[in-house]
Short mmCIF file of the C-alpha atoms (twelve columns), coordinates in Angstrom:
data_MODEL
# 
_entry.id   MODEL 
# 
loop_
_atom_site.group_PDB 
_atom_site.id 
_atom_site.type_symbol 
_atom_site.label_atom_id 
_atom_site.label_alt_id 
_atom_site.label_comp_id 
_atom_site.label_asym_id 
_atom_site.label_seq_id 
_atom_site.Cartn_x 
_atom_site.Cartn_y 
_atom_site.Cartn_z 
_atom_site.pdbx_PDB_model_num 
ATOM 1   C CA . MET A 1   0.000   0.000  0.000  1 
ATOM 2   C CA . ASP A 2   1.158   3.534  -0.697 1 
ATOM 3   C CA . LEU A 3   -0.170  7.050  -0.295 1 
ATOM 4   C CA . SER A 4   -2.037  6.959  -3.602 1 
ATOM 5   C CA . ASP A 5   -3.837  3.774  -2.499 1 
ATOM 6   C CA . LEU A 6   -5.012  5.492  0.688  1 
ATOM 7   C CA . LEU A 7   -6.239  8.467  -1.347 1 
ATOM 8   C CA . ASN A 8   -7.891  6.361  -4.061 1 
ATOM 9   C CA . LYS A 9   -9.676  4.209  -1.488 1 
ATOM 10  C CA . GLU A 10  -10.803 7.434  0.232  1 
ATOM 11  C CA . LYS A 11  -9.210  6.365  3.508  1 
ATOM 12  C CA . ILE A 12  -7.518  9.757  3.747  1 
ATOM 13  C CA . ARG A 13  -8.308  13.206 2.456  1 
ATOM 14  C CA . LYS A 14  -6.337  16.401 2.022  1 
ATOM 15  C CA . ILE A 15  -6.660  19.096 4.683  1 
ATOM 16  C CA . GLU A 16  -4.903  22.246 5.788  1 
ATOM 17  C CA . ALA A 17  -3.959  21.622 9.385  1 
ATOM 18  C CA . SER A 18  -2.463  24.382 11.463 1 
ATOM 19  C CA . ASP A 19  0.848   24.205 13.271 1 
ATOM 20  C CA . ALA A 20  -1.169  24.396 16.502 1 
ATOM 21  C CA . GLU A 21  -3.098  21.227 15.594 1 
ATOM 22  C CA . VAL A 22  0.148   19.372 14.913 1 
ATOM 23  C CA . LYS A 23  1.705   20.614 18.161 1 
ATOM 24  C CA . ASP A 24  -1.416  19.713 20.130 1 
ATOM 25  C CA . CYS A 25  -1.288  16.144 18.813 1 
ATOM 26  C CA . LEU A 26  2.398   15.836 19.681 1 
ATOM 27  C CA . LYS A 27  1.738   17.245 23.137 1 
ATOM 28  C CA . ALA A 28  -1.109  14.746 23.640 1 
ATOM 29  C CA . SER A 29  1.118   11.894 22.444 1 
ATOM 30  C CA . GLU A 30  3.861   12.906 24.894 1 
ATOM 31  C CA . ARG A 31  1.296   13.160 27.704 1 
ATOM 32  C CA . ASP A 32  -0.113  9.731  26.897 1 
ATOM 33  C CA . LEU A 33  3.348   8.193  26.815 1 
ATOM 34  C CA . ARG A 34  4.162   9.724  30.212 1 
ATOM 35  C CA . ILE A 35  0.891   8.478  31.710 1 
ATOM 36  C CA . ALA A 36  1.358   5.013  30.196 1 
ATOM 37  C CA . ARG A 37  4.697   4.778  31.992 1 
ATOM 38  C CA . GLU A 38  3.036   5.871  35.235 1 
ATOM 39  C CA . MET A 39  0.341   3.221  34.801 1 
ATOM 40  C CA . LEU A 40  2.821   0.334  34.520 1 
ATOM 41  C CA . GLY A 41  2.774   -0.312 38.242 1 
ATOM 42  C CA . LYS A 42  -0.965  0.257  38.540 1 
ATOM 43  C CA . ASN A 43  -2.791  -1.320 35.603 1 
ATOM 44  C CA . LEU A 44  -1.136  -3.138 32.702 1 
ATOM 45  C CA . ASP A 45  -4.221  -2.980 30.478 1 
ATOM 46  C CA . TRP A 46  -4.373  0.783  30.709 1 
ATOM 47  C CA . ALA A 47  -0.612  1.197  30.360 1 
ATOM 48  C CA . PHE A 48  -0.875  -0.697 27.055 1 
ATOM 49  C CA . ASN A 49  -3.988  1.142  25.880 1 
ATOM 50  C CA . ILE A 50  -2.608  4.574  26.671 1 
ATOM 51  C CA . ALA A 51  0.674   3.730  24.902 1 
ATOM 52  C CA . TYR A 52  -1.375  2.679  21.870 1 
ATOM 53  C CA . ASN A 53  -3.252  5.966  22.019 1 
ATOM 54  C CA . SER A 54  0.067   7.815  22.134 1 
ATOM 55  C CA . MET A 55  0.991   6.120  18.865 1 
ATOM 56  C CA . ILE A 56  -2.347  6.929  17.219 1 
ATOM 57  C CA . VAL A 57  -2.159  10.596 18.198 1 
ATOM 58  C CA . ALA A 58  1.480   10.838 17.055 1 
ATOM 59  C CA . GLY A 59  0.416   9.306  13.730 1 
ATOM 60  C CA . ARG A 60  -2.320  11.909 13.411 1 
ATOM 61  C CA . ALA A 61  0.258   14.645 14.039 1 
ATOM 62  C CA . LEU A 62  2.291   13.301 11.119 1 
ATOM 63  C CA . MET A 63  -0.776  13.129 8.905  1 
ATOM 64  C CA . PHE A 64  -1.784  16.685 9.812  1 
ATOM 65  C CA . ARG A 65  1.726   18.012 9.148  1 
ATOM 66  C CA . GLU A 66  1.671   16.392 5.725  1 
ATOM 67  C CA . GLY A 67  -1.800  17.704 4.944  1 
ATOM 68  C CA . TYR A 68  -3.952  14.614 5.480  1 
ATOM 69  C CA . THR A 69  -6.585  13.277 7.844  1 
ATOM 70  C CA . PRO A 70  -8.353  9.920  8.035  1 
ATOM 71  C CA . SER A 71  -11.751 9.786  6.357  1 
ATOM 72  C CA . GLY A 72  -14.525 7.244  6.369  1 
ATOM 73  C CA . GLU A 73  -14.529 4.407  8.869  1 
ATOM 74  C CA . ASP A 74  -11.710 2.751  10.792 1 
ATOM 75  C CA . HIS A 75  -9.710  5.879  11.613 1 
ATOM 76  C CA . HIS A 76  -7.266  3.960  13.798 1 
ATOM 77  C CA . ARG A 77  -6.574  1.423  11.044 1 
ATOM 78  C CA . THR A 78  -6.057  4.278  8.584  1 
ATOM 79  C CA . VAL A 79  -3.590  6.060  10.855 1 
ATOM 80  C CA . ILE A 80  -1.650  2.802  11.215 1 
ATOM 81  C CA . GLU A 81  -1.669  2.277  7.436  1 
ATOM 82  C CA . TYR A 82  -0.417  5.840  6.915  1 
ATOM 83  C CA . VAL A 83  2.371   5.325  9.446  1 
ATOM 84  C CA . ASP A 84  3.211   2.049  7.683  1 
ATOM 85  C CA . VAL A 85  3.534   3.886  4.349  1 
ATOM 86  C CA . LYS A 86  5.894   6.402  5.955  1 
ATOM 87  C CA . PHE A 87  8.006   4.150  8.198  1 
ATOM 88  C CA . GLY A 88  7.244   0.492  7.480  1 
ATOM 89  C CA . LYS A 89  10.087  -0.151 5.069  1 
ATOM 90  C CA . ASN A 90  12.791  0.944  7.526  1 
ATOM 91  C CA . ASN A 91  10.993  -0.085 10.742 1 
ATOM 92  C CA . PRO A 92  9.064   -3.267 9.929  1 
ATOM 93  C CA . ALA A 93  9.058   -4.742 13.440 1 
ATOM 94  C CA . LEU A 94  7.780   -1.515 14.999 1 
ATOM 95  C CA . ILE A 95  4.989   -1.126 12.463 1 
ATOM 96  C CA . GLU A 96  3.970   -4.782 12.625 1 
ATOM 97  C CA . TYR A 97  3.694   -4.493 16.384 1 
ATOM 98  C CA . PHE A 98  1.603   -1.315 16.010 1 
ATOM 99  C CA . LYS A 99  -0.738  -3.256 13.710 1 
ATOM 100 C CA . LYS A 100 -1.043  -6.070 16.265 1 
ATOM 101 C CA . MET A 101 -1.740  -3.613 19.068 1 
ATOM 102 C CA . ARG A 102 -5.001  -2.377 17.511 1 
ATOM 103 C CA . PRO A 103 -7.100  -5.552 18.003 1 
ATOM 104 C CA . LYS A 104 -5.427  -6.251 21.334 1 
ATOM 105 C CA . ARG A 105 -6.366  -2.777 22.561 1 
ATOM 106 C CA . HIS A 106 -9.921  -3.215 21.265 1 
ATOM 107 C CA . GLU A 107 -10.304 -6.480 23.170 1 
ATOM 108 C CA . SER A 108 -8.862  -4.963 26.340 1 
ATOM 109 C CA . VAL A 109 -11.039 -1.849 26.262 1 
ATOM 110 C CA . TYR A 110 -14.343 -3.388 25.256 1 
ATOM 111 C CA . PHE A 111 -14.385 -7.057 26.275 1 
ATOM 112 C CA . SER A 112 -11.749 -8.500 28.592 1 
ATOM 113 C CA . ALA A 113 -10.074 -7.080 31.664 1 
ATOM 114 C CA . GLU A 114 -6.562  -7.972 32.757 1 
ATOM 115 C CA . THR A 115 -5.494  -9.491 29.450 1 
ATOM 116 C CA . ILE A 116 -2.268  -7.521 28.948 1 
ATOM 117 C CA . SER A 117 0.965   -8.959 30.303 1 
ATOM 118 C CA . GLU A 118 3.735   -6.885 31.823 1 
ATOM 119 C CA . TYR A 119 5.887   -7.665 28.786 1 
ATOM 120 C CA . GLU A 120 3.169   -6.433 26.415 1 
ATOM 121 C CA . ALA A 121 2.650   -3.225 28.370 1 
ATOM 122 C CA . LYS A 122 6.386   -2.504 28.484 1 
ATOM 123 C CA . HIS A 123 6.782   -3.329 24.794 1 
ATOM 124 C CA . ALA A 124 3.871   -1.027 23.942 1 
ATOM 125 C CA . ILE A 125 5.431   1.825  25.879 1 
ATOM 126 C CA . GLU A 126 8.813   1.231  24.264 1 
ATOM 127 C CA . SER A 127 7.177   1.116  20.817 1 
ATOM 128 C CA . ALA A 128 5.241   4.313  21.477 1 
ATOM 129 C CA . GLY A 129 8.459   6.062  22.468 1 
ATOM 130 C CA . LYS A 130 10.232  4.888  19.310 1 
ATOM 131 C CA . LEU A 131 7.398   5.950  17.046 1 
ATOM 132 C CA . LEU A 132 7.114   9.347  18.693 1 
ATOM 133 C CA . VAL A 133 10.837  9.957  18.098 1 
ATOM 134 C CA . LEU A 134 10.532  8.915  14.425 1 
ATOM 135 C CA . ILE A 135 7.554   11.179 13.891 1 
ATOM 136 C CA . LYS A 136 9.129   14.149 15.645 1 
ATOM 137 C CA . GLU A 137 12.256  13.758 13.506 1 
ATOM 138 C CA . LYS A 138 10.170  13.654 10.330 1 
ATOM 139 C CA . ILE A 139 7.967   16.596 11.303 1 
ATOM 140 C CA . ARG A 140 10.712  18.985 12.396 1 
# 
């Protein structure tokens, strides 16, 4: 998949996002990453879920900076696909893990409590940190 596929399938659309919108998303991603770390000793499910959210919001910051936003259904999947287009070739393990996090997060939030292991929560937080660095480097 590439950017033209996302456009042709109407998964993304062009927008004019402000610098403030990009900065707000980055700030929210940083906040979520900080809170995910704080949650490690309190609730593994929420540490994982908040780390995932950090990645989604960071991905939206990248999309906004580049003049795109998700459209239609499955916004989270679209953000992940966009991030894959931008970073998947050079960071396949990170992006594959991001893809696997989406259904795991869905299950944890909506259906099953206490399903996230300590390893998964720590890996999610580590992955969120890596993605945030990649996105910040690309944006600035």
